[in-house]
N, C-alpha and C positions, 0 to 999 in steps of 0.2 A: 592409572598408567600400567600397573602390573596386570590388571584384568585385560587391558587392550593387547599387551604383548602376549598374554596367555592365549587369547582368542586367535591372534594371528598365527601363533605356533600350531594351534589345534587345526586351523584351516589348512595350513600347509601339510600337516600330517594326514588329515582326511583326504585332501586332494591327492596326495601321493599314494595312499593305500587303495583308494577307490578308482581314481581316474588318472593316475600318474602316467607320464609319457616318456618312453625311452627311445633313443635313436640308435641303440647299439646292437640291433638285431643281426645285421649282416653288413659286411664292409660295402657291398655294392648298393646298400640302401642308405648309405651315409648322405644326408642332405646338406652338410656343411658346404657352402659355396666356395668358389676358388679364392675369394678374398679372405676366407677364414672367419667371416662373421656369421655365426649360427643364429640368424633371426628369421622370424616368420616372413618378414617383408622380403628378405632376399630369397627365401625358399619359393615364393610365389611371384618373383619378379620376372621370370622368364619360363617358357615352356620347358627348357632343358633342366631347370632345377625343380620345377613343379612335378615333372614325371618321376623324379627321384623321390619326391614326397609321396606320390602315389605308390611307388614300390615299397616305401616304408610302411604304408598301410597294409600291404600284402605281407610284410615281414613278421606279422604277429600270427600268421597261420599256424595251425596245429601241426603236429609231427607224426601223423599216421605212418606206420611202417618202420618207425624208429623204436627199438625195444625199450629204451628208457623214456622216450617222449610220447609214445602212443598210449593213451590212458585206457584203452579198451582191448589191449592185446594180451599182455602177460598178467593182467590184473584180475582175470575172471576164472572160469572153470574149463576153458577150451584147451589150454596148454599147461604143461607142468615142466619143471626143470629140476636140476640137482640142487638141493637146498644149500649145501655147504661147499659148492664147487670153488676151486681155487685156480681158475684159468690164468695162464701167463699172458695171454694176449690182450686182456682187458676189453673183450668185445662189447660187454654191456654191464651196467652197474647193478641191475637187479632190483631197483627201487620199486617199480610197479609190480614185480613179482611178490613183494612183501604184502601188497593188497590181497593177492590171491591166497596168501598164507594167513590172512585175518589180522594183519597188524595195523590197519588204518586207525588213525587217531585224530581227534579234533584239535589237539595242541599244535601238531605239525603234520598236516595231511599230506599223504603221497599224491602226486599229480595235482598239486595246488597251483593252478594258473589263474585263479580268481583275479588277482591284481594285473597279471599280464594281459588277460582278455580285456579288462577295462582300459588298460593302456592302449590297446588296439582300437577300441571304440572311441577313445579320446582322439587318437590320431585321425580316425575317419571323420570325426566331427570337425576337427581343425581343417581337414581337406575340404569339406563341404562349405565351411564358413569362408574360405579364402580363395577358392578356385576362380571366382569371378574377377579377381585381381590380376590374373595372368594376362598380359596384354597381347601376346602373340599366339594364343591358343585358339585354333579354329573352333567354331561353334559346334560342329558335329563331334569333334574330339572332346570338347568340354562335356557335352551331354553323355558321351560314352564313359568318361572318367567318373562322372557323378554316379552313373549307374553301377560301375564297378565298385565304387566306394560304398554305396548303399548295400550292395550285396555283401561285402566284407563285414560291414557293421551288423547286418542281419545274421551272418554266420557266426560272428563272435558272440552275439546274444544267444543264438541257438546252442552253441557249444556250452555256454554257461547253464542254460536251461536243462540240457541233457544230464548234467552232473549235479546241479544244485536245486533244480525245480524252480520255484518262484525266485526271481532275482530283481534287483533294482534296474528298471529300464532307464537308460541314459540317452534321451533324445537330443539334448544339447549339453555342451560343456558349461559348467558353472564358472563364473568369474572368480578370480582370487579375491575380489572385493566383496563377494557375497557374504551375507551374514553367516556366522559359524553354524547356526542351526540348519541352514540349507544344505550343508554337507552331510548332515546326519540323515541320510536317505533311508527309506523303507523299502522292503521287498514288495514287488507288485504281484497281484494275484496271477496264478498260472495262466488262465485264459487270456488275460491282458498281455502277458509276455508273448504268448504264441501269436496273438493278433498283431502285435507290433512287428514281429519278425515277418509275418506274412505281408503286412502293409509295405514294409521296405522292399521285399522281393517283388511285389506287384508293381511298385514304382520303377524298379530296376529293369525288369524283364524286357519291356518294349524298346529300351534304348541301348541294349547290349548288342554287340555284333553276333551274327549267327556263327561265324568261325573266326579264328585269329587270322591275321593277314600274312603271317610268315611263321616259320618254325621258331624264330627267335622269341615269339610271343606265346609259345605253348606254355600253358599254366595260367594265363590270364583268363578272367571270367568271361564266358560267352552266354548267349541266351539259353542254349540247351542246359548248361550247368545251372543257371539260376532257376529255370523252370523245373529241373529235376530236384534241386534242393527244396524248392517250394513244395513239391509233391511229397518228399520225405518229411519235411516239417509238418505238413498237414496230416500225414499218417501218424506221426508221433503225437500230435495234438489230440487225435481221435482215440489213441490207444488207452487201455485201462489204467496205466500208471498215471496219466495226466487227466483223463476224461472221467469226471465223477468218481474220483478215488476216495472212497469213504475212510480208508485207512489213514488219510491225512487230515481228518476232521479237526484234530487238535492243533494244527499248525496255524496259529493266529498271531498277527503282529501286535505291536504295543498299542495301536489304536483300536484293537478289537476287530480288525478286518480279517476274515477268513481267506487264506491264501489258496486253498483248493475248494472249489464249489462242490458240495457233496449231496446236493438235493436236486440234481438235474432230472428233468422228465425224460422218459425214453425218447421222445422226439428231439430233445436237445442233444442227447448223446448221439443219436443217429445223424443229426445235422452235421456233426464233425466228420463222420464217415462219408456222408453225401458230398461234402465239400472236397474231401480227399480224393474221391472218385474223379471229380471234374479236374482237379489239379493234376492227377496222374495222367489222365487222358490228354490234357493239354501238353504236358511234358513229352509224352510219347509222340504226339503230332509234331512238335518242334524238333525233337531228336530225329524223327524220320526225315524231316526236311533237311536236316544237317547231315544226313547219311550215316547216322549212328546205328549200327546193326550188330547182331550177335556175331562174334568173331569166328571165322574159319581160316585155317592156315593157308589155303589157296595153293597147295601143291608146290611150295617153294623147295621142298626136298622130295626125293623119290623114295616113298615108303609105302607099306601096305595099308589097307583101310583101317585096321585095328590101331596101328601106331599113329596114323593121321588123325583119327578121332582123339587120341590122347593129346596130340599137339594142339588140336583145335581147343580143347578144354584147358590145357596148361597155359597156352599163350594168350588166352583171353585176359590173363592177369599179368604175365611177365613180358609180353611184347609191347615195347614202348609205343604209346600214342596210337594203339590199334583202334579200329573204328568202333569197337564196343566200349571203349573207355570214354565216358562222357566227361568225367572230371578226374584228373590225376593230380596228386599233390606234389608239385615241383618244389615246394618249400623244404620237404624232408631231404636232407642231403643224400646223394647217391651212396656215400660212404656208410651212412646209417643203414640204408637198405642192404648194402653188402654185408654188414655185420649180422643182419637177420639171416641172410643166406649162409654165412659161415657157421652161425650158431646152430642152424637147422640141418646142415648137410652132413651126410656120412662120408667117410673116406672111401670112395669107390675104387680108388687105385691103391688099395692097401698093399698089394704084393709089390708094387713098384716103389711106393712112397709110404712105408709102414708107419712112420712117425710124423705124418703130415701135421704141422702146427695149425692151430685155429679151427680145424674141422672137428669140433668137439661133439657135435650132434646131441647137445644137451637140452634141446627144446623139443618136446614131443607131445602129441595129444593123448589123453587117457582113453581107455577102451570104450567108454560111453560115447565118445565122439566117433570112434571107429565104427561102433555098432549102429550109429544112426544112418550110415550110408545104406542105400537100398541094395536089394538083390539085382541080378541082371534083368529081372522083370519090372523093375521100377517101383517096388513096394517094400515095406519093412520085412526083415527076416521072419519076424513073429507072425506075419500075416501071409507069407508066401506058402502055398500048398506044398511046394516041393521041399520046403525046409521044416515042415511040421515035426518030423521024426529025426531030424539031424541035430546032433550036438555040435555046436560051432567049434569046439575044441578037439573034436576027433581029428585023427591024422590020416593023411594020404600023400602019395608022391605025385609030383607034377607030371601030367601026360601031354600027348601031342596036341590035344584040343586047347590046352591052356598055355602053350609054349610062349606066347607073346606076353603073358602076364606072370607066369611062374616058371622058375628054372626047371627044365625037364629033368625028372628023376629025383628032385629035391623034396624031402618030406616037410610038409608044413600043415597048417590047420585048415579044417573045412571052412572056417570063417574067411579065409583068403580066396576061396573059389567061388565062381558064379556070382560075383558082385558086379555092381554097375560100373560103367567106364570111368566115372569120376573117382571111384575108389582107387583104381589103378593109376589114373592120371595124377592124383593129388596125394597119394600115400605110398611110401615105401615100407616094406615089411620083410621079415625073414623069409627068404626064398623068392622074393619078388624081383622081376626084371625091372631094369631102370634104363629106359632109352635116353640117349644124349650123353653129354659130358665127354664125348670123343670127337676128334676131328672128322672121323668117317661117319657121316650121318645117313648116307644113301644106301638103300637095299641091304639093311643089316640081316644077319642070321641070328636066330635065338641064342645060339651058342657063343656069338661074338658080343652080346650085349653085357653091360655092367649088370650086376645083380647084388642083392644084399644077403649076407649070412651073419646074422646078429647073435646067434647062440655062441656060448663060450667055445672057442676053437675056430670060429668063423672069422672072416676078414673084418667084419664090423662088430666084433664082440666088444663087451665092456672091458677096457684095457687099463683103466686107472681111476683114481679117486674122482677127478672132475671131468671124466669122459662119459658120453652116453654109451649105449642107449638108455632111455629113461623108462618108457613104457613098451618099447619094441616097435613103434611105428614112427615113420619119418615124414617131415613136411615137404614132400616133393613139390607141392603146389607153388611154393614161393621161390623155388630154385630154378633159375633159367636153364633150359636144356643145353645151352651152348657154353655154360661155365666149363673151365678146364683146369685140371691139376697139371701145371706146366713144368714143375720141378719139385725137388724135395721140400721146398719151402713156399713155392708159388701156387696160388689159387687165383686164377683169372676169372673175374666175376663180371657178368653182364648185368649191370644195375638198371633199374627202371623206376619211374615215378610211381608212387603208390596209388592204386585205384581207389578213389574216394566214392565215386558212383559209376557203375557201369550199366549197360542196357539190361542185363539179366536182373539186377537189383530193382530197376524201375519197373520192369514187367511184373515182378512178383509183388511189389508194392501195390500195383494196380489190381492184381488178382485179389490181394488181401482186402483192399478197400471195398471192392465190389461185394465180396462175400460178407463183410461186416455190415455193409449198407443194406443188402437185400437178400443175402443168402445165395446158394448155388443154383437156384431155380428162378431167379428174378429176371427182370427185363434185360439185364446185361450179362446173363449167364454165358452166352456164347463168347463174349469178350473175356470173361473170367477164365474159361477153359482154353481159349485161344492162346492167351499170353503165358499161362503156366505151362502149357504144352509146347510152346515154342522153346522155352528154356529146356524142357525135358528132351525135346527132339534133338537139339544141339548136343545134349549129353548122351545121345544114343539110346534113349528110352521111349517106350510107347507112351501115349497120352494117358492122363489120369483115369479116364473112364475105361479104356481098354485094359489097362494094367490091373485095376481092381476087379473088373468084371471077369476077366479071363484067367487070372493067376492067383487070386486071393481067396481067403476063407471068409471074406466079408464083401460080397458083391454089392455094388451101389453104395458103398460107404460114403462116397462123395456127395450124395443127395441130401445130406443133413448139414446145416450150417455149422454146428459145433465140430462135426467130424471133418468137414471140409476145411475148417480153421486149422485143425491139427495137420492135415495134409499140406496146406500152404506153409504153415510154420516150419514143418520138417523140410520142405523143399528149400526154404530160405536158409535154414541151418546147414543144409548140405551144400547148396550152390555157393553160398557166401562164406563158407567155413574158412577160417584162418585169414580173414580179410578185415578184421576189426569191426565186425558187425554183431556177432553173437552176444558179446557183453551187453550191448545196448538193447538188442531185440528181446532177450529173455527178461530184461527189466521192464521194458515198456509193455510187454505182455503180462507182467506180474507172474512169470513162471520161474523166476530165479531160485526161489526157495526149494521147489521140487526138483529142479535140475541139480542144484548143489547137493541135495540129499542123496543123489545116486552114488556118490563116492568117486574117488579118483583111483581107478584100478589100472594096472599094467600087467604085462607078462613077467614071468620069473626069469629075468634077463641074466641071472648069474648061473644058469644051468646050461649044459651042453647037449643033453639028450632031448629030443623033441617032446617026448612024453612028460618030461619034467619042466622044460621051458614053457610049454603051452599050458600053464596054470595061471589063473587070475590071482593077482596079489594086490592088496590094498596099499597104494602108495601114500595116501593121506585121506583124511576126512575133512571136509570144509564145512564151516558154519555160515549160515546166512539168516539174518533176521530182518524185520521190516526196516530198521534204520539203514541197512546196507543198500537200499534202493537209491539213496542219494548221498552225495559227498557231505561231510561236515564242513561248515564254515569255520575257518580258523579262529580259535578263541581270541587271539590278539585283535583281529578285526572287529569282533563283537565288543571287546573292551574299548576300542576306539570309537565305535559307533553302536551304542546299545540298542538302536532301532533295528539292527539286523538280527532278528530272532533266529535262534539255532534250529537246524533241521530236526525232525522228530527222532528221538532216541539217542541223540548225541549230546 
């Protein structure tokens, strides 16, 4: 009798930790029917209650764009903050920033949503098991709901894979009456994990709507979203972190099964890339049909071409539901998005509101991120012939030619001159002009624009213990140009759903897959250059071939697969900077160790004179080892289920 009770308790514990189900995600997702009886029978008794259950399945979505909930934003090497800040507004907790500081542990991992994702998977399985019971659900709608649910189930598995690598696949929910040993699941090999996600997406794509039927449904899954996620999943599956990763040879489960295949033939490795090429092409075709295009501002305000290009680039991210956004995360609260904007924004109206609360500007990129942006010729500074003998820290005053980028007459560093348009659209800096944030947006004069003066004595100087600047560069990219400081305490924010996948991302995935599959001179080379050049053209840059042949010290650098890989990788790191992509990209490329080794440098922000301010200062050194490519499984979960072998190094 005691053993029976013990087994029942263990079943319940394992069921809770692996596949438990919570209905408390959001109030609007509450599936308790009007009579107060929270049963599955009542949940699927009518369409009106079943759709609430579908929204419950959505309720486990991740929280990209939320400083505390986005696991790839403040947790890597793209941004840095004030370590011991004591802000009064409580904008964010800083938990994920502790990962960037090297404090991840297996006992209590930061960003540990293992159980939460399995709750979501369990909810999806319940939906799929019960949807046929809904009597008043039209067949076309049932098919669409099933497809949406399969997508969500695929996404939750993929999210787990990105973080933990091989995971237990949960195709169906276990019954509470199952033998206790059935709950002690094993991790499945990485290729099987990816194949299952792809299988679910393949089943979902044909039955999804091409577009939502009304603005009330924005955020629901469509065919372009599913096809684009499939493309991304297949690029991940083909990438070095997952495809024949010999560093993971020792990750073997309790049955002796190797979780990473490390003896693939070159043909097997290439097959993953070949499949990714086809998936990306299919996604682009579907997105074209749905009119997803690279964003342009389309003349909604009267401004010169220089500022219009900046708005084209800025609003590709911050303009709600613009045609470039394939998938935006409506799950992240707009308030959380507003907190990011508050944490990143400088006080541009310092003279009028000198003690503006909450605008602490204490999240900024290190200089290595600033340096990765191209020159105005579309190539790295170190390769541009015009930059060969220029010290980026040399000083000069802003002139007439640069008046829309740099305050005329203000002394700043060479590194802020003659850079690509994305540099000026997405970064604020000492002496930099900042279009927007004013009610008057038409026909501005350079002298009337907001601008940044972050040296000591300037309006945006470091003014207190928990105030920025941090490195001296600001995240203009995530700050909507129509935000307003409306009073001494009021900052009116235009919030927006966080872009999960946009057209530029998809185009660069396609270029990457083609290059890895056949190189830059293969049968699809014209497609490779077409799609990377479309992204560059929207950014105001010449194509890859023109830029390298005309302006660089390394003509035809693009003709080699390895060199073209570097060009594509850098294009992604620039175009998708500050969008929750770098953290994952440098890991799947297995470049994280070398990137972390560059150090986190900033400018000497406590100085007033330009010759003293423009000195590189080491903010911190980060450590990265092989174990940091994947999250640790929480020790307590392994104690409950010893079949869950721990990730390498943890």
